[in-house]
C-alpha atoms as one frame of an Amber mdcrd trajectory, in Angstrom:
protein
  54.423  23.170 -98.456  52.914  22.418 -95.033  49.285  21.445 -94.873  47.045
  23.214 -92.368  45.614  20.822 -89.783  42.242  21.847 -88.406  41.895  21.899
 -84.648  39.590  19.219 -83.242  36.189  20.318 -82.039  36.108  20.971 -78.293
  32.882  20.260 -76.416  32.120  20.930 -72.773  29.820  18.377 -71.156  28.078
  19.781 -68.093  27.216  16.973 -65.709  24.096  18.110 -63.878  22.597  14.833
 -62.722  22.922  15.429 -58.974  20.113  16.176 -56.543  19.842  18.635 -53.686
  19.570  16.124 -50.884  22.861  17.019 -49.205  21.964  20.708 -49.114  18.463
  19.953 -47.890  16.634  20.883 -51.087  13.667  19.415 -52.882  15.156  20.467
 -56.246  18.520  19.614 -57.836  21.216  21.814 -56.309  22.291  23.028 -59.750
  18.961  24.885 -59.940  19.555  26.612 -56.628  19.989  30.359 -57.031  23.315
  31.931 -56.111  23.989  35.616 -56.746  20.605  35.948 -58.450  21.003  33.090
 -60.940  20.744  29.315 -60.908  24.091  27.662 -60.162  24.099  25.966 -63.565
  23.493  29.292 -65.331  26.718  30.670 -63.849  28.509  27.516 -65.018  27.053
  27.715 -68.525  27.971  31.406 -68.749  31.611  30.542 -68.093  31.710  28.055
 -70.961  29.657  30.314 -73.225  32.364  32.965 -72.806  35.294  30.566 -73.262
  36.951  31.077 -76.656  38.450  27.579 -76.539  35.019  25.888 -76.287  33.020
  25.249 -79.456  29.812  23.845 -78.030  28.194  22.652 -74.804  26.065  19.621
 -73.947  24.131  19.420 -70.678  23.293  16.117 -68.999  20.483  17.026 -66.615
  18.804  15.186 -63.758  15.833  13.135 -64.805  12.638  15.152 -65.080  14.353
  18.559 -65.160  15.397  18.918 -68.800  12.649  21.553 -69.469  14.035  23.691
 -66.618  17.453  23.810 -68.285  15.935  24.489 -71.694  14.148  27.520 -70.213
  17.369  28.809 -68.655  19.240  28.362 -71.950  16.527  30.143 -73.927  16.213
  33.032 -71.485  19.974  33.593 -71.202  20.483  33.225 -74.951  23.277  30.664
 -74.697  24.349  29.986 -78.281  26.871  27.244 -77.562  24.443  24.860 -75.823
  23.632  22.401 -78.579  21.892  19.662 -76.579  20.187  19.136 -73.237  19.942
  15.412 -72.502  18.443  13.555 -69.584  21.161  11.912 -67.523  21.213   8.308
 -66.415  20.483   6.808 -63.030  24.241   6.530 -62.293  27.319   8.623 -63.083
  28.569   5.858 -65.372  25.362   5.803 -67.384  25.310   9.614 -67.623  28.838
   9.743 -69.048  28.033   6.944 -71.506  25.044   8.945 -72.776  27.306  11.954
 -73.223  29.887   9.912 -75.148  27.167   8.616 -77.466  25.912  12.148 -78.106
  29.448  13.398 -78.759  29.993  10.771 -81.416  27.044  11.956 -83.482  28.099
  13.942 -86.526  31.773  12.946 -86.427  33.269  11.541 -89.591  34.907   8.119
 -89.472  38.327   8.414 -87.872  37.650  11.946 -86.660  38.456  12.712 -83.029
  37.331  15.498 -80.714  38.146  17.056 -77.367  35.720  16.767 -74.468  35.724
  18.485 -71.078  33.500  16.953 -68.407  32.584  19.530 -65.743  30.382  19.420
 -62.655  27.443  21.801 -63.016  27.796  22.689 -59.339  31.266  24.186 -59.779
  30.121  27.646 -60.928  33.348  29.504 -60.051  35.514  27.919 -62.741  38.039
  30.275 -64.319  38.779  30.752 -68.005  42.426  30.016 -67.233  41.655  26.454
 -66.116  39.499  25.807 -69.201  42.193  27.087 -71.541  44.926  25.096 -69.770
  42.899  21.896 -70.185  42.369  22.475 -73.897  46.045  23.290 -74.447  47.067
  20.154 -72.517  44.954  18.033 -74.875  47.310  19.014 -77.677  49.919  16.740
 -76.026  47.980  14.351 -73.801  44.950  12.084 -74.183  43.658  12.560 -70.637
  43.822  15.596 -68.325  42.709  16.145 -64.748  42.484  19.351 -62.696  43.735
  19.331 -59.126  45.069  21.492 -56.305  47.418  20.697 -53.410  45.751  19.601
 -50.197  46.094  22.153 -47.424  44.678  19.643 -44.941  46.374  16.582 -43.551
  44.630  13.514 -44.970  44.113  10.512 -42.699  43.074   6.972 -43.523  40.805
   5.368 -40.938  39.243   2.051 -40.098  36.153   1.424 -37.992  36.440  -0.875
 -35.000  32.967  -1.896 -33.953  31.256   0.418 -31.511  34.519   2.161 -30.621
  34.363   4.264 -33.790  37.131   5.220 -36.221  40.882   4.956 -35.732  43.765
   6.228 -37.877  45.589   3.552 -39.838  47.695   5.760 -42.104  48.680   9.390
 -42.665  49.888   9.774 -46.273  52.577  12.290 -47.227  50.617  15.486 -47.824
  53.161  16.848 -50.323  52.053  14.209 -52.838  48.316  14.530 -52.240  46.053
  16.563 -54.499  42.350  17.414 -54.390  40.674  16.596 -57.654  38.404  19.116
 -59.374  36.792  19.402 -62.781  36.919  19.780 -65.750  38.376  16.408 -66.622
  39.433  16.543 -70.259  39.957  13.770 -72.795  40.330  12.901 -76.398  36.898
  11.500 -77.198  38.422   8.303 -78.591  40.293   7.750 -75.309  37.386   8.122
 -72.895  35.159   6.119 -75.245  37.686   3.263 -75.297  38.044   3.369 -71.505
  34.309   2.923 -71.035  34.189   0.139 -73.615  36.833  -1.789 -71.673  35.111
  -1.022 -68.369  31.821  -2.384 -69.654  33.337  -5.874 -69.498  33.870  -5.513
 -65.762  30.720  -6.655 -63.876  31.828  -4.613 -60.835  32.439  -1.408 -62.770
  31.482   1.701 -60.848  33.130   5.113 -60.973  32.590   8.518 -59.437  34.796
  10.342 -61.943  36.138   9.751 -65.445  39.898   9.951 -64.871  39.634   6.940
 -62.562  38.097   4.969 -65.451  41.059   5.787 -67.692  43.523   5.085 -64.856
  42.047   1.646 -64.155  41.102   0.405 -67.603  43.707   2.166 -69.784  46.745
   2.054 -67.470  49.152   2.844 -70.303  47.521   6.270 -70.910  49.216   8.986
 -68.814  46.858  11.457 -67.138  48.306  14.948 -67.105  47.425  17.255 -64.196
  46.514  20.903 -64.733  46.662  23.263 -61.760  43.181  24.129 -60.516  42.351
  26.864 -58.047  40.779  27.166 -54.616  37.810  29.117 -55.994  36.723  26.214
 -58.205  34.677  24.827 -55.314  31.860  22.305 -55.529  28.508  23.321 -54.075
  27.694  20.211 -52.075  27.061  21.148 -48.443  24.840  23.922 -47.041  27.899
  26.011 -46.135  29.059  25.832 -49.772  25.936  27.692 -50.849  26.779  30.578
 -48.538  30.477  30.667 -49.499  29.779  30.567 -53.238  27.218  33.346 -52.956
  29.687  35.506 -51.018  32.477  34.862 -53.540  30.192  35.971 -56.367  29.379
  39.104 -54.400  33.014  39.924 -53.696  34.555  39.093 -57.049  35.151  42.122
 -59.200  33.827  41.984 -62.724  35.648  43.371 -65.720  33.902  45.978 -67.808
  34.650  45.373 -71.501  36.740  48.292 -72.660  35.789  49.801 -76.010  38.481
  49.350 -78.623  38.519  52.914 -79.955  37.228  56.433 -79.553  35.070  55.816
 -82.608  33.414  52.880 -80.842  32.394  55.085 -77.910  31.010  57.685 -80.307
  29.102  55.117 -82.330  27.501  53.622 -79.218  26.615  56.903 -77.512  25.582
  59.209 -80.336  21.832  59.809 -80.135  21.515  58.227 -76.681  20.086  59.973
 -73.614  21.723  59.786 -70.192  20.327  61.140 -66.933  22.859  61.583 -64.122
  21.666  62.256 -60.596  24.483  63.679 -58.519  25.940  65.196 -61.675  27.006
  68.542 -60.196  30.545  67.477 -59.347  32.875  64.536 -58.807  32.234  61.190
 -60.483  28.751  62.129 -61.710  30.004  65.297 -63.406  32.872  63.425 -65.049
  30.554  60.695 -66.382  28.227  63.292 -67.883  31.026  65.234 -69.552  32.618
  62.064 -70.910  29.345  60.743 -72.361  28.549  64.154 -73.832  31.939  64.294
 -75.544  30.970  61.110 -77.408  27.649  62.453 -78.621  25.160  61.542 -75.895
  22.510  63.966 -74.701  23.236  64.267 -70.987  21.070  65.672 -68.213  23.465
  66.247 -65.310  21.317  66.970 -62.284  22.360  68.095 -58.841  21.394  70.162
 -55.858  24.008  72.869 -56.461  23.522  73.214 -60.239  19.964  72.370 -61.270
  18.407  72.473 -57.806  17.411  68.794 -58.077  16.989  67.069 -54.721  17.185
  63.300 -55.190  15.420  62.754 -51.882  12.335  64.398 -53.359  10.413  61.817
 -55.497   8.526  64.547 -57.380  11.752  66.194 -58.498  13.143  62.846 -59.657
   9.975  62.162 -61.663  10.032  65.653 -63.167  13.683  65.350 -64.202  13.121
  62.049 -65.959   9.917  63.109 -67.674  11.619  66.305 -68.923  14.522  64.338
 -70.412  12.097  61.931 -72.061   9.877  64.709 -73.415  12.835  66.487 -74.994
  14.632  63.483 -76.505  11.967  60.773 -76.752  14.128  58.229 -74.944  16.211
  57.492 -71.846  18.975  54.934 -72.303  21.012  55.300 -69.133  20.197  56.462
 -65.618  23.124  56.994 -63.256  22.957  57.864 -59.565  26.137  59.038 -57.861
  24.377  61.239 -55.297  25.232  60.492 -51.697  26.098  61.960 -48.317  28.850
  60.844 -45.956  28.183  61.526 -42.296  30.725  60.161 -39.803  29.958  59.726
 -36.135  28.734  57.414 -33.423  25.143  56.380 -34.005  24.091  56.978 -30.385
  25.269  60.579 -30.729  23.679  61.206 -34.135  20.568  63.387 -34.269  17.367
  62.418 -36.054  17.840  64.953 -38.854  21.216  63.457 -39.825  19.832  59.920
 -39.759  16.869  60.929 -41.874  19.100  62.700 -44.403  21.387  59.679 -44.773
  18.473  57.300 -45.288  16.685  59.581 -47.732  19.699  60.425 -49.896  21.661
  57.172 -49.725  18.816  54.648 -49.759  15.332  55.978 -50.476  16.524  58.188
 -53.346  18.101  55.315 -55.334  14.956  53.255 -54.733  12.786  56.065 -56.077
  15.148  56.689 -59.004  14.980  52.992 -59.883  11.207  52.898 -59.675  10.769
  56.043 -61.757  13.374  54.991 -64.345  11.948  51.576 -65.046   9.309  52.548
 -67.603  11.825  54.548 -69.641  14.628  51.979 -69.497  12.280  49.134 -70.432
  11.560  50.950 -73.705  15.225  51.267 -74.660  16.534  48.093 -72.963  18.761
  50.464 -71.053  20.692  50.386 -67.829  20.518  51.739 -64.295  23.912  52.304
 -62.664  24.242  52.626 -58.894  27.237  53.155 -56.618  28.374  51.476 -53.458
  31.384  51.924 -51.184  34.371  49.742 -50.438  33.071  49.416 -46.870  29.893
  47.611 -47.924  31.253  44.166 -47.029  31.813  45.068 -43.395  30.415  48.016
 -41.465  32.933  50.111 -39.548  32.683  52.063 -36.333  31.297  55.586 -36.905
  30.260  54.664 -40.471  27.107  52.743 -39.557  24.706  54.830 -41.648  26.962
  55.146 -44.663  28.164  51.535 -44.754  24.718  50.039 -44.238  23.062  52.131
 -46.938  25.883  51.355 -49.368  25.517  47.641 -48.639  21.851  48.070 -49.505
  22.864  49.321 -52.979  24.530  45.967 -53.706  21.432  44.028 -52.716  19.204
  46.442 -54.628  21.360  45.976 -57.728  21.252  42.193 -57.561  17.515  42.083
 -56.849  16.540  44.507 -59.613  18.813  42.894 -62.198  16.940  39.651 -61.618
  13.541  41.339 -61.446  14.060  43.314 -64.661  16.034  40.763 -66.688  12.961
  39.633 -68.572  12.388  43.199 -69.765  15.969  43.613 -70.950  16.835  46.271
 -68.360  20.339  45.949 -66.931  21.314  47.049 -63.424  24.895  47.264 -62.175
  26.787  48.777 -59.271  30.193  50.491 -59.257  32.413  49.982 -56.215  35.289
  52.469 -56.350  38.030  52.349 -53.772  38.935  55.617 -52.051  38.343  58.301
 -54.671  39.283  61.970 -54.816  35.859  63.645 -54.769  34.579  66.832 -53.116
  32.466  64.661 -50.760  35.552  62.844 -49.533  37.584  66.032 -49.209  34.816
  67.578 -47.126  34.844  64.571 -44.803  38.595  63.949 -44.551  40.339  67.083
 -45.764  43.312  67.007 -48.118  44.996  63.605 -48.375  48.431  62.661 -49.786
  48.705  63.055 -53.547  48.520  59.714 -55.333  46.799  57.922 -52.462  43.350
  58.229 -54.036  41.759  57.029 -57.233  40.817  59.766 -59.668  37.146  60.429
 -60.326  37.941  60.439 -64.060  39.114  56.800 -63.875  35.879  55.813 -62.119
  33.882  57.703 -64.754  35.630  55.864 -67.595  34.925  52.454 -66.071  31.342
  53.541 -65.377  30.891  54.386 -69.044  32.290  51.011 -70.099  29.831  49.263
 -67.777  26.926  51.269 -69.194  27.917  50.217 -72.712  28.332  46.546 -71.783
  25.837  43.705 -71.542  26.650  43.124 -67.865  23.834  43.026 -65.354  23.673
  42.272 -61.643  27.379  42.870 -61.127  29.435  44.796 -58.605  32.371  46.256
 -60.525  35.434  47.153 -58.482  37.518  50.115 -59.624  41.000  49.871 -58.179
  43.832  52.356 -58.259  46.584  49.769 -58.596  45.165  48.432 -61.851  47.592
  49.441 -64.631  44.810  50.483 -67.021  43.991  53.980 -65.781  42.940  52.716
 -62.377  40.053  50.640 -63.657  39.196  47.058 -62.786  39.898  45.488 -66.173
  41.455  42.209 -65.074  39.071  40.473 -62.757  38.034  37.125 -61.400  37.510
  35.204 -58.234  41.271  35.194 -57.667  40.922  38.883 -56.747  38.272  38.314
 -54.105  40.658  37.952 -51.190  42.723  40.964 -52.252  39.503  42.928 -52.604
  38.425  42.057 -49.068  41.799  43.102 -47.689  41.787  46.384 -49.565  38.287
  47.200 -48.338  39.315  47.049 -44.690  40.760  50.525 -45.133  38.147  51.804
 -47.553  35.207  54.150 -47.277
């Protein structure tokens, strides 16, 4: 009879000892905010959500441990077991981590450890899982990607500057990333041997194993281009844009009963609920037991551009049910034309309906949603990343919805109010038909698919996200499988979107 062998404990060590000097900051760069959160919070979220990781230890820059402890407490990270002050060098920081990892282990017991740079916030779950799986066969694992650039070796000749001395074969060159993963006993032994070298100095941990334990093979796991390190000022901009563009997956409920359990007794207010996506969301939520107030100009005579009517609608829903859990705004107008030829009335309508109305809805909804820890759901357009000719009003106001979502999610996080934004690709709605006429069957996403994803987002714990809904996704047109790998495809798809 075979005996079950327990899997070794797997700990992620987040190395956050760097400063912000190279990006011109007075604070460590891992505390810099990208996409509404500190860089290290994005990184910790990735490991918190990784099924293959048991716990997390943070090695933070000296003097900033309380900052990390506040972030951990506010975000509710359950896997972060320790926040330790790092050393004055990378070597010393890793040695402190190794010492902390050894605490609590029985004699002869080994563990897995993944060392990851805090300023690589775009790490994928795939890379984490591949590292952990590789540790089942190997004692040391690195993550790397092929070099797209030609690498040159240079030498300086006095005042004449640098000259090329060698151009290595690019096909054999790789760019190292993190995590770097090890059996704890292996990395511990490597550092013990290295400690006898008076000239020991390392910038990464695989090089320590390579130099001081040459008989230990270091396996290479394929990284990805999105696992970038925020080091230079341009990296801050690129990382922020990648977070903005990456679609986020809405957790799909496992059964019809789950939808009913979560929605029964809840109150939902839908502005723009007369037809299209808003109508479908309301009907879907109502079918699962929610009390829905579907409001629209053509059905209830509700004009979202009128703040008094928005206030009245919300107060009525609250008076009748005693709560408001979800507020959804799908109302919008699409006016196509050259700006120089657009009259003042059309401009005013677009600004009032597409921008000022969502702002007013958000402001009026806040007091109700803060009571229920509810969610505000807004909608953008696939053209928000780049304005197009003759869509200046529509594209610019829809881009504003993304920024409004991200700002409010941060502003309201402390009160437990979530704010998200749905970004459907071209969808079959009456508004689109009015603007473009009948289009080929099958070329558009169905409003029902957008409504289903919208409901999943409302029932999730997501906040501050732009959720793409894409027709080509095999699960009813919804953006279930997501990640930074989709960012480029998303940009390309949006070039033809509205």
